N, C-alpha and C positions, 0 to 999 in steps of 0.2 A: 420802555427806554429811559435812559438817565442822560440827559444833556448836560453841556458844560455850562453851570449856571453862570451868572455874571463874571465876565473876565476882568481881572485887574490890569491896568496899564497906565503908566504915568500921564496924569493930564488927560485922559479921555476914557470913555466906556466903550467897549467893544461890543457890538450888537449882533454878532454873528458867531457860530461856534467854532473855534479853532481847535477844540478837541471835544470829541463825542464818547460818552460812554452808554454802552447797551448791555441788556443782559440777554444773552441768546439762549434761546430754549431748545432742547432736542425735541425731535419729531414726536417722541411719546409724551412730551410735556416735562416741565419741571425744569430747574435752573441748569443750564449745561455750562456756561462759562461767562465772565465778564469780560466785554470786548472794549478795547480803548483803540480809538481811531484818531490818529493825527489827522487834521483837516484844514491844512494850509496848502492846497495843491499849487497855486501860483508861486507860493515861496518855497516850493519842495518839501513842505511840511516842516520846515525849521522850527526849532524849538524856541520859544520865547520865554520869560519869566512868568508870564501869566500861565501859561501851559504847563510848566513845570510845577508851580504850586498846586495847580488843580489836581494834576496826576498824582502828586504825593499825597494830597488829602484823599483821594478815592482809593489809592493803594493801601493807606493805613487802615481806613474804613473796611475794605474788602478783606484783609487780614484777618479781621474779627468777625466777620459776617459768616455765620455758619452755612448761609444759601448760596455762598460764592465758592464753587470748588475749585476754580482756575481761571487765570486772568490770561488773556491774548490780545498782544497789542501789534497793530499794523498800521501803514500810512494809507491815506486815499490816493487814489490814481494809480498810474502805472510807471510813473517815473521815480518815485521815491519813497522809501521808508521814512527816513528823515535826514535831510542833507546837512545838519549840523545846527549850532545853537545861533541865536540872533546876536552874534558879536559886533555887528555894525552898531546897535542900540547900546551896547555895553561900552564902546569905545566913546560914543557920543555924551553917554552919562558921565564917563570918567574925565572928559575935557571940561565939563561943567561943574563937577563935584556932586552930582547927583548919587543918591545911595544905591542906584541900580547896579553901579559898579561892584558893590559888595554883595547885593542881595541876588543877584542872578547867579553868581558863582556859589554863594552860600547854599541856595535853595535847589539849585541843580545838582549840586554834589550829595545834598540829603536825599533827593530822589535817587541818584546812582545806588547809594547805600541802601535804601528801601527795597530797591529791585534786588539787590545782592542778598538780602536777608529775608526776603518775601517768603512766609513759611508754606506757600502752596504752589503748585506748578504755575510757571510765568513762561509763556510761549511767545517768542518775538519772531514775526515772520518779516524778515528783513529783505523783501521785494523791493529791488530799486536801489537808488543811492542812499548809502549808510555811512555818514562821515561825521566826526566830531561828536557833538551832541547826540547825533542818531546810534552812535557807537554806545554812549553811555546808557541809553535807554534798552539796550539790548544785551550787551556783552556780558553783563554780570548775572544774567538769568541763566538757569540750567539748559534751556532749550532756545538755541538760535537756528532759525531755517532759512537758509540762503536759496535763492533760484537763478535762472541763467540771467536774471536782469540786475541781480545784486552787484553793487559797484562800492567796494570798502575803501576808506584811506583815512588816514590821520594826518591831515595836511598843514598842521599847526606852525611847524617851523618856518612856513612859507609867508606866515602873516605875523611873526615875530612873537608867538606864544609857544606852547609847549603842549604835547598830547596829554590833555587832561582827563576829565570824567572818569578817573581811575584807571588811566592809561599805565601809570606806573605800578600798579597791580597786575593788570592782565597782559599787557604787552611784556613785562619782564618774565612772564612765565610761559611765553610761547618758546618753542624749542630751538637751542642753538643761538645763533644771531639774528633771527628772524624778526624778534620783537624790535630789537634795535635799530634794524634796518629799515622797518616799516615806519619807526618813529622818526629817525633822522630824515630820510628821503621823501616821506609822504607817499610811497609807492601805492598804486592803485591795484586792488586785487578785484577780479570778476568772476562772477559766476562760481563754478566749482573751486576755483583757487581760493575763495573766501573759507570754504570747508576744509581744503588740503592743507591751509595754513593754520587750522585750528581756532579761527575766528568764529565760525558756524560749527554747530554741532551736527547739523544734518543738511541735506540738500535735496530738493525737489524741483521738479519742472514747474513753471508756472501753471500749465493745464492741470496739474495735480492739486492746486491750491483749493478749488471748490471741494474736492474730496476731503482734504485734510480737514478743512473746517467742519463739514459733514460729520467726519468721525470723532473730530474733538466734541462736537455738540453731543454725539451719542454717547461717548464716554463720560462726559460731564456728571451726569447723575450717579453713576458707580463710584465717583471719587468721594461724594459726600461723607460716607461715614468710615473712610479708610483712614490709616494713620499716614503722616506724612511720606515716610518712606514707600509705602505701598501706592501712593498716589503718584509720586516720580517714577516709580517702576512701570506702571502702566501707560504712563504718557511716553516714557522711553520706548517701550516695545511698539506703540502705535507709530511714532516717527522713525523708529528703526526699519519697520516694514515698508513704510512709503519712501524711505531714502534708498533702500535696496532696489526698489522698484525702478526709482529713477536712475539709480547708477547703472542698472542693467541695460537702459535704454541706448547711452553711447557714453560709456566710461572715458574719461580723459585724465592724463597724468597732471600733475602740478607744474605749471609753467615755469616756475623758479627752481625745480628739482635740479637742473643742470648747474645751477650757479650755487646751490646750497653749501658746497665747500668753501667757496670764496665769501659767501655771506658769513658763515659761522666764523671763519678765520678773520676776516677783515672787521667785523662788527663786534668781536670779542676784544679788542684792542683797548687799552686803557685810557686813551684819550681821543678825542676827535680828530686832532692832528695826524695822530697815528693811524686812525680808520682811513683817512684820506691818502696818506703815503701808501699804506698796504694796498689800497686799490689801484692806485697808479702804477706801482711796482709790480704787482703780482695777479691783477684782475684783469688783464687783456682789455680788449675792445670794451666788454660790458663794464668793467671795472671803472675805466676812464669816463664812461657815460654817467655812471653813479657817482664818481667825484666832481663831475660838471654839474649835476643836480645839486649836490651838498653845496657848491660854490655860490649857488643862487639864493641859498637860504639864509636867515638871519644867523650870524654866527652866535649872537648871544644866545638865541634859542638852541642851537645845536649843543652848546656845551652845558646849559642848564638841563636839556633834556637828557643827554648822556648822563649827567649826574643824577637825574631825576629816576632813571631805570635802575642805576647801580643801587641806589638808595631803596628803591621799591622793593628789588629783589631780596632785600635783607628784611623788609618789614612783614609782620605777620599776618596783617589784616587790610581789609579793603579800607575800613575807617582810618587806619595810620596813614595809608597812602592819600586818602582824599585831605586829611587834615595838612599832610605836606604840600599838596597841590593848591590848597586854598592859600596858603602863605606864598606860594610861588606866583599864584594868580595876582595877589595883590601887590607884589613887588612888581610885575610885570605892568600893572596900572599905573605905576609912578615913574615907569621907564620910557623909552622913545619908540621901540622898534614894533610894539604892538600896535600903535596908532599908525606907525608908517606902514606897516605891512597891510593893515585893513583899508588903508588908503589906496594903497598901490593895486591890491588884489580885488577889492570890493567896491570903492568909491569911485576912484578915478580910472581904474581898471587900465592902467597902464604898465603893470607888472614891472616898475621900474623903481623898486624900493631903494631907498637910500639908507642903509643900515648905520647905526651907530652903537658901537665900534664897527667899522667896516670889515674888519679881517679877523680870523680866530686868534692870530697872534696879539691883538690889542684887547682880547677879552681876558682881563686879569681873573686870577683866583678869587680875589676880594669880590669882584663883580658876581662871578657865579655863585659864592658862598652866601653872599646877601639875600639870594632869592631863597634861601631854605632856613633863614633867621626867624625866630618866633615872633610873632605880632603882639601889640599889647594885649593883655589877658582879656579885655573885653571885646577884642577884634578877632580873637581865634575863633576858628570853625568848631562848631558844635552841633551834634546830632538833634 
């Protein structure tokens, strides 16, 4: 077993394992896969800077290790895969000028990219809450397995941020206006809906997870001497089979299917103001509810998120999107709404954020464009 060696954290040493690495063997013996276990149950396995650095180091090592045929990541407990990043610590660092405000985003985004280009099968078992940073640990991989307990959301506009961790890449590539809808509203997808939306690649019931792990372990040794394409093909076959078995148990339609026409039309509008007007004018009762949701979000976050996804759709790589998002993160650290949103949602929990500017009309083009400006050369995000 490989444990998470000395964890790094500002001002203290952590003496328990927040992330655990384990080499799982098949029944026949031999390496089957490397397991990454997020191990902060009380914090819903939220990702902090130390964990991100450690996972990144191990992924880089596993990529070059001939004895590691595959990586499987999951969260400890039954509540969460990973409920997000430790943004409360980031805002505290930002207030006092500590480097964590840069280092967290820098290394988290490096980890997101490492997952996206990992040369071996990477299977994310997104059983439970999967939000924000947890999405970044999973969605860039070729295999994302949801269960009936999966709860997906990118709720960043409610805390004065934007859907980062590569959101500009994967959300902008969801069908129709779905990615923009999920990004602006923070709408929560549950269970099979995570698969129907294209966020998960497969769905299995929680009762199937032990069988899934056993079959992955049995498959692992067969992958060792195969080329990358054949490895991916065999894992696809295995997951497709289990997915079909679970779908046959109780197939369910996409809960948003009825609203797809209005989602596609409304959330393809050229500005956030036009999206709101379209929802109010042609969306009926459901549209009014979505407009009311948007009215609670940070106006600045809504506008930069809209611009982010529009730009992300035009960028050709995950790395380009992450570089853009890093710039955005650092401009948000210099603003007001991120700190206020974290205060209202995570610290005081009064859910009464006082946004500044307080309305969409007061968010100027200059304010939006500023978030996409290059940083000083020494401060730009690099792999």
